[in-house]
C-alpha positions in Angstrom: -5.3 103.5 -26.5 -5.3 103.6 -22.7 -5.3 100.7 -20.2 -6.8 101.2 -16.8 -6.9 98.6 -14.0 -9.2 99.0 -11.0 -8.0 96.5 -8.3 -11.0 97.2 -6.1 -13.3 95.7 -8.7 -10.7 93.6 -10.5 -11.6 95.2 -13.7 -9.4 96.1 -16.7 -10.7 98.8 -19.1 -9.2 99.3 -22.5 -10.1 102.7 -23.9 -9.6 102.4 -27.7 -11.1 105.7 -28.9 -11.6 109.3 -27.8 -15.3 109.1 -29.0 -17.9 108.9 -26.2 -19.7 105.7 -25.4 -23.5 105.8 -25.9 -24.3 102.1 -25.2 -22.7 98.9 -24.0 -23.1 95.4 -25.2 -22.4 92.5 -22.7 -20.7 89.7 -24.6 -20.5 87.4 -21.6 -20.2 87.6 -17.8 -16.7 89.0 -18.0 -16.6 91.0 -21.3 -18.5 94.3 -22.1 -17.9 96.3 -25.3 -18.7 100.1 -25.2 -20.0 101.5 -28.5 -20.2 105.0 -30.0 -23.3 106.5 -31.7 -22.2 104.7 -35.0 -22.0 101.3 -33.3 -18.2 101.3 -33.4 -16.3 100.0 -30.4 -14.7 102.6 -28.2 -13.9 100.6 -25.1 -13.6 97.1 -23.7 -14.3 96.1 -20.1 -12.8 92.9 -18.7 -14.4 92.0 -15.4 -12.8 89.6 -12.9 -9.6 90.2 -14.8 -7.1 88.4 -12.5 -9.3 85.3 -12.5 -9.8 85.1 -16.2 -6.4 86.3 -17.5 -3.8 83.6 -18.4 -1.0 85.9 -17.4 -0.6 88.6 -14.7 1.5 90.7 -17.1 -0.1 93.1 -19.7 2.0 93.2 -22.8 1.5 95.7 -25.6 3.0 95.5 -29.1 3.3 98.9 -30.8 4.4 99.5 -34.4 7.8 101.1 -34.6 6.2 104.2 -36.2 4.5 105.0 -32.9 7.8 104.9 -31.1 9.7 107.3 -33.3 9.7 111.0 -32.5 7.7 113.0 -35.1 9.0 116.5 -35.9 6.7 119.3 -36.8 7.6 122.0 -39.3 
């Protein structure tokens, strides 16, 4: 997952998949979901982010398994 903030447009984009987006569905005036060819979400756009967010901080909770170093044989 990758978070990108674009201050010039006050937009936060959450990239949740490596699959390409083929269509977008506007949920409301501030929320757009990008979908792949199977209709699965691959990205989330939050427009007017600073005006709609309840906090200026972005926090991410990761499972401990993602934080440990994996060794390859």
